[in-house]
C-alpha positions, 0 to 999 in steps of 0.5 A, a space after each residue: 077402376 084404374 082402367 079409367 086411367 088406364 100345385 106342384 106335387 112330387 111323385 115317387 117312382 121306382 127306377 134303376 140307375 145303371 152303374 159301371 159296365 163293360 162300356 164304361 170300363 175304360 172311362 171308369 178306370 181313367 176316372 179312378 186314376 184321376 185322369 179326368 181329361 181322358 175319362 171325360 173323353 171316353 164318357 163323351 164317346 159313350 154319349 156320342 154312340 148312344 150308350 150313355 145313361 144317368 151314370 155316364 152323365 154323372 161321371 162326366 159331370 164329376 170329372 168336369 167338377 174335379 177339373 173346375 170346368 163349371 160350364 161342362 159340369 153344369 151341362 152334364 149335371 143337368 142330364 144326370 139329374 133328370 133321374 134321382 141322384 144322391 144328395 152330394 150330386 145336387 150339391 155339386 150341381 148347385 156349386 157349378 151353377 153358382 160358378 156360372 152365375 145361374 143363381 136361381 137354378 143353383 137354389 133349386 138344386 140346393 133345395 133338393 140337397 137340403 131336402 135329402 139331407 136336412 141335418 147336413 150343416 150345409 143344408 141347415 145354413 141354406 135353409 136358414 138363409 136361402 135368399 142370400 144372393 143379391 142381384 143386379 139392380 134390375 133383378 134384385 129384390 129391392 123392396 118388401 111389400 105388405 098389405 095396408 089397412 087403408 084398403 077397403 072392399 072397393 077400389 083404392 089406389 094411387 097413394 102418395 105421402 106428403 109430410 104426415 098426410 097420405 092422399 089416395 083415390 078410392 071408390 069407398 064412398 057408399 053415398 055416391 052412385 055407382 059407376 056402370 063400368 065397375 059397379 062401384 061408386 065414382 072415385 073420390 080423393 081421400 086424405 088420411 093421417 100417417 102416424 109416427 108408428 106407421 099406422 094410417 088412420 082417419 081417412 076422409 074425403 077432400 071435399 072441396 076437390 071432389 065432384 059428382 064424377 071421378 076425381 083423383 089421383 093427386 100430386 102436391 107441391 113441396 110447399 103444400 100450397 099447390 095441388 094437381 089432380 085428375 078429374 073429368 072434362 064434365 067439370 068443365 062442361 066439356 065432352 067428346 062428340 056424341 058417339 052415334 053407336 053408343 048414343 052418348 057423349 063421353 067425358 075425358 080425363 082432365 088435369 086440374 090445379 088447386 091452391 091451398 087457402 088456409 086448411 082448404 083447397 080453392 081456385 080450381 082451374 083446368 090446365 090449358 093443355 087439356 083437350 076433349 079429344 084425348 085424356 090427360 091425367 095421373 099427375 106427378 109434380 117434381 119436388 123442385 116444382 119445375 116439371 109436371 109429369 102425366 099420362 096421355 094418349 094425346 097426338 105424338 103418343 107412341 101407342 095408347 097412353 104414354 108418359 109426358 112432361 111439361 114445364 111449370 114456369 114461375 109465372 104460372 104458365 106452362 111449356 109445351 108437353 113433351 113425350 118421354 120417348 121410347 126409353 119409357 113409352 111403347 106401343 102399349 100403355 104406360 101410366 101412373 108416373 111418379 117422379 122421385 125426390 131426386 127429380 130424376 128417378 121416374 117410376 111408372 107402370 107399363 103393359 107394353 114392356 116385358 114384365 111378369 103380367 098385366 101392368 108392371 112397375 118400372 124405374 128409369 133415370 131420366 138424367 142419363 138416357 138409360 133404359 127403364 128397368 122392371 122392379 121385379 118381385 115382390 113389387 111386381 106380380 102376374 097381376 096389375 101392379 101400378 101407381 108406385 110412389 116413394 117418400 124419401 124422408 120417411 123411407 116408405 113407399 106405396 104401390 097399388 095392385 089387384 094381386 088379391 083380386 081388388 085394387 088395393 094399396 100396399 106398403 113398400 119398404 126398401 131393402 138396404 143395399 150397397 152398390 159395389 164398383 170394382 175397378 181392375 188394374 195392372 198393379 205395376 203400371 196402373 193401367 185398366 184391365 178389361 175382360 178380367 173375370 170378376 166374381 163376388 162371394 158372400 161371407 160363406 164363400 159362395 160365388 154370387 156372380 161372375 162378370 167380365 170387366 168392361 172397357 174401363 176395367 169396371 164391374 158393378 154389383 149390388 149387395 146387401 147392407 151390413 154384410 162382408 163380401 170378397 171379390 175375386 179377380 183374375 186375368 190371363 197373364 196376371 196373378 189372381 187375387 181376392 179383395 175384401 168388401 167391408 160391411 157397409 150401409 152404402 149406398 156405394 162402395 169402391 173396390 180397387 183390384 190391382 193384379 200383379 203381372 205373373 212373375 213366378 220364381 223359376 229356378 234351375 230345378 223348380 217353379 215356386 208357387 204359393 201353397 196349393 190349398 185343398 179342402 180337408 180330406 178332399 182332392 178337387 181343385 179350389 178357386 184359390 188353388 186354381 189362381 196359383 196353378 194358372 201361374 204355372 200354366 202361364 210359365 209352361 205356355 211361355 216355355 213350350 219345351 218345359 216338362 214338370 213333375 208335380 209332387 204333393 206332400 202331407 204333414 205327418 198327421 194321419 197314417 202313412 198309407 192314408 197320407 200317401 193315398 191322399 197326396 197322390 189324389 191331390 197330385 193327380 188332380 193338379 195334373 188334370 187341372 194343368 192339362 185342362 188348361 191346354 198343356 199337353 199331357 206329356 209335359 206334366 206328371 204328378 206323384 204323391 209323396 205322403 209324409 216321406 219327404 218332410 221339409 222340417 224334420 220334427 217330432 212333435 211339430 209346431 203348426 208352422 212346421 206342419 204347414 211347411 211340410 204340407 206343400 206342393 212342389 213343381 220340379 223342372 224335369 226338362 
């Protein structure tokens, strides 16, 4: 009716994944020695020589994972997981995808991980909250959508709420004769009660506005005294010239105004810019009453139906209709405009813009000449989705869709969101820092997104309300740092991210950094550790003759052998990270000292003393 207005299955297979062999012997040896740079080079040679298999791809991925080289890790995990892998591989793949900002792909891998080891705490956390990742405005789930009891078995659409009255167009009137195109009754304008508990009841026709032809949709002024609605030119006894082939005359969609007299509508009149040569319909009046938006295929349209606007003057006259231009309109069809209560946000449906299929709903800020953005799922689907409206005071909206096979009205509830604006600056001078890497992490330390700051030093993210976040910012020549984003109901939060220029303490014998932290019983470099090691890289780049020995120490808890092995792995991971940043391997070496060189000799030790003993040292060898 709106056209008037315009098994996935898993199959278990048997396979054999090759493991170490004579071809991988050298690379495996390097990998086992934590020499990931050289190991990766050797595995890469096997790829280039056509001797790679899933084992080689996985080793390449793990080598890059351990060096915190997310781009390369993602590349090789993708190859490795073309065949079945162990659960941890899927987990690592997901983490690297997050680091690259590929959040949906990361969730796919997390689902595989959670299926493989459902009792793992990481799997349970994911299953409890799989959609924790907020997205940017044009990709975020902004609304929840649910069916409405107001829908019937006939076409119902274009619902709009004013005060406690819901108006919509419907073909439910069985007393009306059927319209040949749809085999449904002609459309009428209906009004229903919107109750405090959110229910919608007592739908009935607005008799004085309806005719024997199609009537609706409708828009009403903020004072409730003026209505604009679509009907047919037959109401004015006007029709298109006779179509000889069809042997018939046709009506056009016209716009009409009406004035409230007591409890009923009267003084119905056609608007002066209607024309029997083209359609003019689907009105939406701004809350200040100054601008009427509508759809039309009138001359000047870019394609089929376009969105137009016209000034409503205080004396009751109208200005010249204006096309909203190519930020909104396309060579296809745009229809069902709705101007929000702020008088600047326009929602509309388009079949010409890139969408999920059929008509999709878009929003655009008319105050800044911005591009229109798709509202995404669940507002949009692969079917026709259109006629989006929103009541700001009641925080509820409505959309129409044939996603269930018929034009129905759906209720839209906004999700609470906070727009976070991060500004990166030089902590000493206050100057802005463009091209800084800025990540935002959720309260479980998962990287949600990573962007580079713009020319104003800014990065913007949209996140969920009432949830704490952390921002990580880094830039060459500056100390990386983290900044808290407090829980908020929004709508906005500003975060200053001043970065200190790297000014590392360099003595005659060592370079002093903050502690290099590792996860419990692990040796791969963390993001926090990478921040500190980047300072060392900067010093070594500034002093190209400097040679460093990295020594890793543990506290005295655990056996001597265990502590020695763990510290050696950590030292070598540290060395591999430094090399991966462009420092020649001849300039950096590492050694694990276990608990053999305590800074604090104590037995038993306090937690503070344990912490002092659990350290990394960077000694200047040359």
